[in-house]
BAFI-414364 format. One record per residue: residue in one letter; x, y, z of N, C-alpha, C in turn. Coordinates in steps of 0.2 Angstrom, whole numbers, plus 5000, padded with zeros to 4 digits. Layout:
<recs>
AXYZXYZXYZ
...
</recs>
This chain:
<recs>
M513851964967513351934971513551854971
A513651834977513751764976513051714976
K513251674972512851634970512551574976
A511851574978511751524983511751454980
R512151414985512151334983511451314981
Q511451264977510751224976510951164978
Y510451134981510351074983509751034981
D509850974979509150924977509150864982
T508850884986508750814992508350754992
K507950774985507550714982507850674978
S508550684977508950644971508950574974
L508850524968508850464970509550434967
Y509950384973510450354970510450274971
F510650244964510750174966511350154964
S511750114968512350094967512250034960
E512950024959512949974951512749894955
R512849874963512849824965512049814966
I511649864967510949864969510549854962
T510749894956510549894949510649824946
E511249794948511549724945510949664948
A511049684954510449654959509749634956
M509549694955508849704953508649674945
A509249684940509249664935508949584935
G509049544940508949474942508249454941
I507849494942507149514943506849454938
F507149484931506849444924507249394923
K507849374928507949304926507749244930
Y507449254935507049204940506449204940
P506149144943505249164943505149194949
L505649184955505449224961506049264963
T505949334965506649364969506249394976
I506649374980506449404986507149454988
V506649514990507249574992507049574999
E507449545004507349565011507949605015
A507749665018508249695023507649725028
P508049765035507649795038507349855035
M506849875040506649945039506950005037
G506950035032507250095029507750095026
Y507950035022508350025019508250025012
G507750045010507550075000507150014997
K507049965000506949914998506349934991
T505749944995505149974989505450014985
T505750084987506050124981506450104976
A506850054978507350024974506949974968
V506549934971506149894966505749934962
R505349994965504850024961505150064957
E505850104957506050144953506350084945
Y506550044949506849994943506449974938
L505849954941505249924937504949984933
K505050034936504650094932504750124925
D505450084923505750114916505850034912
C505649984914505949924911505549884907
G504949924904504449894900503949844902
A503949834909503549774911502849784913
T502449744913501849754916501849734923
V501649794927501749784935501249784939
L500949734942500449734947500849724954
W500549774956500949794965500449784972
Q500449744975500149734980500449744987
T500249794991500549814998500149785003
L500449735007499949695013499849755018
A499349745022499149785026499149755033
D499149675034499049645040499149585039
D499149535045499149465044498549425043
S498249445037497649405035497749375029
A497749305029497749275023497149295017
S496649285020495849305016496249375013
G496349425017496549505015496949495009
F497549445010498049455003497549414998
W497249365000496949334992496549374989
R496249424993495749474989496049524986
G496749544989497049574986497349564979
F497549494979497749464973497449444968
C496749444970496249434966496049494962
R496049554965496149614963496549624957
L497049614958497849624954497649584947
L497449524947497249484942496749494939
K496249544941495549564939495949614932
K496349634932496649694928497049644923
I496949574922497249544917496749494914
D496249474919495849414917495249404922
L494749444920494249454925493949384927
G493749354922493449274924493749254928
C494549234926494949184931494949234939
A494949304938495049334944494449304949
E493949324946493349314950493149224952
K493249184947493349124951493849104956
L494449134957494949134962494649164968
A494349214966494049244974493549214977
E493149174973492449134975492849054977
L493349044974493848974977493948994983
G494149064986494549074993495349054994
V495549074999496149045001496348974999
P496748954996496848884995497248855000
N496848815005497048795011497248695011
D497048685005497348615005497448594997
S497748544997498148524989497448534984
I497048504985496448524980496348584978
F496248624983496048704982496648724979
M497248714981497948734978498048714971
D497848644968497848624962497448664958
T496748684961496348724956496548794955
A496748814959496948884958497648884955
L498048844955498648854950498448844942
A497848774942497848764935497448834932
L496848874937496648934933497148984932
I497649004936498149034934498649044928
A498648964928499148944921498748974915
D498148964915497748984909497649054908
I498049094911498049164910498449194905
A498349224900498749254895499049304899
F499649304902500049364905500249394898
A500449444899500949504894501649484896
E502149484890502749474890503149504897
R503449484900503849524907503149554912
T502849504915502449534919502649524926
V502749574932502949564937502449574942
I502349534947501849534953502349544959
V502149594962502549624969502049624975
F502249584980502049584985502349604991
D502249694992502649734997502549705004
D502749725009502749715016502649645018
Y502849595014502549525015502749515022
H503249545024503349505032502649515036
L502249555035501749565039501049505040
L501249465034500849395033501249345036
S500749305040501349235042500749165040
S500749145035500349105033500549065029
K500448995031500948935028500448925021
S500048935022499648925015499648965010
I499949025012499949065006500649065003
E501149045010501949035008501948975003
Q501548915005501448865000501448874992
F500848904993500448924987500948964982
I501349024985501849054980502349014978
E502748964983503148924980502948874973
L502348854975502148794969502048854963
L501848904964501548954959502348964955
M502848984959503448994957503648934951
K503748874955503748834951503348784944
T502848844944502448814939502248864936
T502548924935502249004933502448984925
P502149024921502249044915502849074914
S503349074910504049094909503949174909
D503449214907503249294906503149304913
L502949274919502849284925503349294930
H503549344932504049354940503649384944
I503749354950503649374957504049404961
V504049464963504449484969504149494975
I504449484981504249474986504849534992
I504549594994504849644998504749635005
S505149605010504949585015505749615020
R505449625026506049635033506149565035
A505749515033506149445036506049405029
A506349335032506449295027505849265025
F505849235019505149205015505349125017
G504849095021504849025020505648985024
E505448945023506248895026506648865020
N506448885014506748845009506948895004
T507348945006507549005002508048974998
A508448945002509248915000509048864996
E508748824997508548764991508248784985
L507748834985507448864979508048894975
S508548934979508948974975509548914973
L509548864976510148824973509748784965
K509248784966508948744962508748794955
G508848864956508748914951508048934950
F507548934956506948964956506849024959
C507549044962507249104967508049144966
H507849204967508449274967508349294973
H508949304977508849334984509149394985
I508949454987509449514988509349524994
D509949524998509849545005510049615008
K510149625012510349695018510949725013
S511549665011512149695010512149735003
N511649705000511649754993511349834994
F511149834999510749895000511349955005
E511749935008512149965012512749995008
F512750075011513050105005513950105007
T514250095003515050085005515250175006
Q515850175008516050265009516150295002
D516350254997516350294991515650304987
E515050264989514350274988514150334992
I514250334998513950395003514150454998
A515050474997515150514993514750544987
V514650494983514350494977513750524977
Y513250494983512450514984512450584986
Y512850594989512950674994513050714988
K513550694984513850734977513150754973
L512850684973512350704968511850744971
C511650764977511250814979511450864980
G512150874978512450944979512850954985
I513150914987513550924993514150884992
S514750924993515550884993515650875000
L515750815000516050795006516850785009
R516950795013517650785013517850735017
P518350685015518450615016518450615024
E518350655028518450635034517650635036
E517350685035516450685034516250625031
V516550585026516250535024516350475028
A516850465031516950425036516750435042
E516550485045516050495051515250475049
L515150495043514350475041514350385040
Y514950355038514850285038514950255044
A515350285048515450265055514750285060
Y514350325058513850325062513150285059
T513050285052512450265050512550195047
E513350165046513350105043513150095035
G512950155034512950135026512150135025
W511650155031510950145032510850205029
I510350205021510050265017509450315022
S509250295028508850325029509050365034
A509750355039510050395042510450435037
L510650405032510950455027510550515025
Y509950505023509650545021509350595024
L509250585032509050625036509650675039
S510250635039510850685040511050735035
L510850705028510850765023510450815024
L509750795026509350865028509650905033
R509850885037510250915043510950955039
F511250925036511850955033511651025028
V511051025025510851065020510651135025
R510251105029510151165036510751195040
D511051155042511651175048512251175044
G512451155038513151155037513551105039
R513351055043513751005047513650935046
V514050895047513650825048513450805056
E512750775056512550765061512850695065
R513150695071513650645072513150595078
Q512850645083512550605089511850595089
A511250625084510750615087510450545084
N509850515087509550455085509150475080
L508850415077508350415072507650465073
P507350455079506850505080507050575081
E507650585082507950655084508150675077
L508350655073508450675066507750675062
I507250635062506550655060506350715062
E506350705069506150795071506450855068
K507050845070507250915067507550935060
A507450865056507650875048506950895045
V506550855048505850845042505250865047
Y505150845053504350875055504350955058
Q505050965060504951035063505151085057
Q505151055051505351095044504451125042
C504151085045503451085041502951135044
P502751175040502051225042501651195047
A501351235051500951205056500351175055
E500051185048499351155045499851085044
V500251085040500551015038500650955043
K500950995049500950955054500450925056
E499850975058499150945058498850885055
F498950905048498750855042498950785045
L499750795045499950735046499850685051
L499750715058499550675065498850655062
N498350685058497750665057497750605053
I498250605046498350555041498650485043
C499050495049499550445049499250385052
V498650395055498250335056498150275052
F498250305045498350265039499050245038
D499150175034499650155031499750175025
S499250195021499250225015498650255014
F498750315010497950355009497850375001
T497350385000497250414994497050474994
F496950524988496850584989496050594991
A495650554991494950554992494950545001
Q495450505003495450505010495750565014
A496150575011496450655014495950705014
Q495550715008495050765009494350745014
A494450675015493850655021494250685028
I494850655028495150665035495150735036
W495450775031495550845032495050885027
P494450915030493950935025493951005025
Q494651035023494751105020494851105013
D494951175010495051165002495951175001
N496351145007497051165005497351095004
V496851035005497150985004497750974999
E497550984992497950984986498651024988
T498751084992499351124993499651084998
I499351065003499751015008500050955005
V499650915001499950854998500550874994
N500350924990500750934985501550964989
Y501550994994502051014998502450965001
L502050895004502450845006502750805002
M502550814996502750774989503450814986
D503350874987503950904985504450904992
N504450914997504850925003504850855007
N504650805006504750745010504850675005
A505450655008505550595004505350535006
F504850545013504650485016503950475013
I503750525010503050495007503150505000
K502950454996502950434989502150424987
Y502150434979501550404977501650364973
D501050304974501250244971500750244966
P500950244959500450244953500250194952
Y500550124954500050054952499350054957
N499450084964498850074967498450144969
K498750194966498450254966498350294972
T499050274976499050304984499550324986
Y499550374992500150404993500450354999
Q501050325000501350285004501750315010
M501750325016502150355021502550295023
H503250315023503750265025503450245032
N503850185033503650155041503950185046
I504550215043504850245049504550305051
F504350345047504050415048503350395050
T502950355050502250335052502250315058
G502850285059502950265067503050335072
Y503550365068503750445073502950485073
L502750485068502050535069501550495073
R501550435074501050405078501250405086
E501950405087502250425094501950505096
I502150535091501950605093501250625093
L500750595090499850585091499750545099
E500150495100499950475107500250525112
R500850555110500950615116500550655118
Q500150685112499650735112498950725115
G498950655119498550645122497750595120
A497450565123496950515121496450545117
K496250605119495650665115495950665108
K496450685107496750705099496650625097
Q496950575100497050515096496450485094
R495950485099495250465098494950495091
E495150555090494750605086494950585079
A495650575077496050545073495650475071
L495650435076495450355075494750355072
L494350415075493450395073493450445068
A493850485064493750505058494050445051
A494550415055494850345051494250295050
G493950275056493350235056492750265051
G492650325052492050345047492250355040
W492850345038492950335031492950265029
Y493350235034493250155032492550125030
L492250155036491250135036491150155028
S491250215026490750235020491050205014
S491750185015491850155009491950075010
G491450045013491449985014491849935018
D492549965019493049935022492849915030
Y492249865031492049845038492749835043
I493149775041493549765045493949805049
H494249845044494549915046494349965050
A493749975049493250025052493049995059
M493049935060492849905067493649905070
D494049895068494749905071494749975073
A494650035069494650085071494250115077
F493650095077493250115081493550075087
Y493650025088493949985095494550025097
Q494850045093495450085096495150145099
A494750165097494450245098493950225104
G493650155105493350165112492550175109
D492450175103491750195102491450125099
F491150085105490850015102490250015099
A489950075100489250075097489350085088
Q489850125087490050135081490250065078
L490650035082491049955080490549905078
L489849905082489349865081488849885075
V488849955073488549965066489049945061
A489649955061490049915056489949835055
F489949815062489849735062489149725059
E488749765059487949735058487949755050
M488249805049488349825040488649765036
D489249745040489649695036489249615037
N488849605041488549555041488949485043
G489749495044490049435045490349425038
S490349455033490649445028491349445027
S491649485031492349515031492849475037
I492449455039492649415046492949335044
N493549325044493849245043494149235049
V494249165050494649125055495149175058
E495749195054496149235056495949305060
D495249335060495149365063494749355071
K494649295072494249275077494549295083
E495049295086495249315093495249385094
K495249425088495049495088494349515089
V493949475085493249495085492949465093
I493249415096493149395103493149445108
G493849475106493949545110493649595110
Y493349605104492849665103492449655108
F491949605109491449585112491449575118
A492049545120492149535128492349615131
D492549665126492649725131491949785130
C491649745125490949805122490549775129
P490349845131489949855137489249805136
E488749785140488149745138487749815137
A487749855139487249915140487249945132
I487849925127487849945121487649895117
Q487849835118487749765115486949775115
I486649775120485849765120485449805115
K485749855112485449905107485649875099
Y486149815099486349805094486249735094
P485549705093485549625094485649585088
I485549625081485849595075486549585076
A486949615078487649615079487849555084
C487449555090487449495094487249425090
L486749425087486749375084487149355077
T487449395074488049385070488449365073
Y488749395079489249365081489349285084
A488549275087488349215088488549155082
R488249175076488249135070489249135068
K489549185069490349175067490549135073
M490449125077490749085082490649025082
F490048995080489648925078490148905072
S490348945068490748925061491448925064
F491648965068492348945069492448905074
N491948855076491848805081492048815088
E491848895088491948915097491248905099
R490948835102490348815103490148845110
T490648845115490548885122490448955121
I490648995117490549065116489849075114
Y489749035108489149035104488549025107
A488548975112488148965116487849005121
A488449045124488349105129487949165126
Q488249165119488249235116487249225114
C487149165113486349145111485949175116
L486249145123485949165129485749255130
K486349275129486249355129485849385124
A485949355119485549385111484649365114
G484549325117483949305118483749365126
E484149375130483949435133483749495130
Y484349515127484249575123483749595117
I483449535114482849535110482249545116
A482149505121481649515125481549595127
A482049625129481849695130481649735125
V481549715118481449755113480749775113
Q480649855114479849855114479349875108
D479649865103479249865096479149795094
E478449785094478249705093478449685087
K478449725082478549695074479249675074
T479649735078480549725078480649655082
K480349645087480449595090480249525088
K479649515083479549455080480149455075
Q480249485072480949485067481449455070
L481649495076482249465078482049395081
L481549385084481449325085481549265082
G481349275075481449245071482049225069
E482549285068483349265067483549225071
Y483349245078483549205085483449125084
E482849105081482649035080483049005075
L483349035070483649015065484549005069
I484849065074485449055076485348975080
K484748985085484748935089484748855086
S484548855080484548785078485048765076
F485648795077486448755076486548735084
M486148735088486248695095486148625093
K485748615089485348555088485748515083
Y486348545079486848515073487148455077
N487048405072486848395065486148355066
N485748355070485048325070484448365067
I484348345061484048375056483448385058
R483148345062482348355066482348395072
G482948405075483048465080483048525077
M483448535072483648605069482948625066
A482648575063481948585059481448625063
E481448595070481048625075481148695076
H481648715076481948785076481748825070
Q481848805065481748825057481048845056
G480648775059479948805060479648855061
K479948875068479648925072480048975068
A480548985066480849045062480449065057
Y480149015052479849025046479149065050
E478749045055478249075057478249145059
L478949155063478949235065479349275059
L479649255054480049305050479649325044
D479649395044479149415039479649435032
G479749365029480249365022480849325024
P481249335021482049315019482349335026
S482749285029483149305035483749355031
K483849405037484349455035485049425036
L485049365040485749345043486049305040
F485649275034486049225029485849235023
D486249225019486349255013486649175008
D486049145004486349085001486849084995
N486849154994487349174988488149154991
K488049174999488749175000488849105005
N488549045005488748985007488548995015
F488349035017488249055026487748985029
W487248965025486748905028487248835028
T487548835022487848775021488548755024
Y488748815024489548835025490048805021
G489748805015490348785010490148705008
S489748685012489848605010489348605002
P489548545000489248524992488548494993
S488348474999487748435000487448425007
V486948445008486548425014486748365016
L486848315013486948235014487648235017
Y488048285016488648275021488648305027
M488248345029488148385035487648325041
F487148305037486548275043486548205042
Y487148155038487148095039487348075045
R487048035050487048015056487147945058
E486747915056486647845056486847795050
S487147745051487147695046486347655044
G486247655037485547635037485047665035
M485147745038484547785038484547835033
L485047825028485147885023484547875017
</recs>
């Protein structure tokens, strides 16, 4: 009996060029791995670091939020020095030279293990000059045991060439990831496929050495026994990956694809059936576009595959898309990730749940980079819903004052006053009026006597401490070290 040919489509192949390039990580303070989507950047870095005996701290960026980046960075450092990480978190994003020096001094005192690597993946999502400057300064002052790796689809900063010339930076670009014809033949051979020279040439002409297209063509070859020449990338994913999945797995993927990555607990929440483990194991065994990240204990879906699935989800109609987004929003809400909960509920058009998340967060997660998004939330939210959530409206007014959006702040105060006037329960109304007087007091800023008038009314109305202001988070003074800085108005009156 003829023996069936054995294929191993999950085999990973790294050329000598890319292996040598990765070895440079430990020769420089900073390594920039830059290539377009689907070139295997993350896989190459992760596989190289997996067996190199280094302490690896891995942060995958999710959006263009400097404060989100900083929170993630501090969480990484907690694994090494809890006290330092907490001080850095309290310091916040270093936006000026004083904060920058303070942050660098704190990091300089950390006892890093020999060969420690901090990886910032998907760095192209962030466009923060402050973080960019911080990384450059950290790289120049970093302890010799610490190495930073930035994985990005775009160039890092404006000084990469200069930093490379000065010996601070190692740059791995797209050319290192592009397969030659010989490398294509070796890769396919490793997976159990012997290609004829003309097939190798056809694959190279079609893919230009792009690993994502090579992998999908490999899956098609295993299925059909021929090289796919004409299909575009979505068609290859459709034929080689998605259509091969059982119906339940397809449904699971369409529900989970609203997340950029997911934990097993998330999968259980989104897919409340008893076969989650079976589905996840199937995907891990049969799909190279989903990998487990041992550093963050999450399952990472490749952006190419996520984008394809989201297009499928969109084509299935608004109802299906809304269900997936509501489930995601519910997960974020239950896990205290309010900023992502708001975004999911906004996309789903559920403004009531959005305002619930806004009230639960009390403005803590909302930073200046979120300002335009939050303004959009309230501009689009019907007043019939806003009137039911006066605390959310007052919190929004407070945040607009802190962002120096005085016109929006004043308009929102007027709206909030109207909403509170419609409250039927007298005890609730009295409490809300007390909070309202505190918020209105900022209309008189920085006239301390004018503010005190509103605050006196608030004191009479509130039954206990304000729920909108938390002294431990510097809401009241907005980080100012002294009220003298805030209310000094006239010379000779101090």
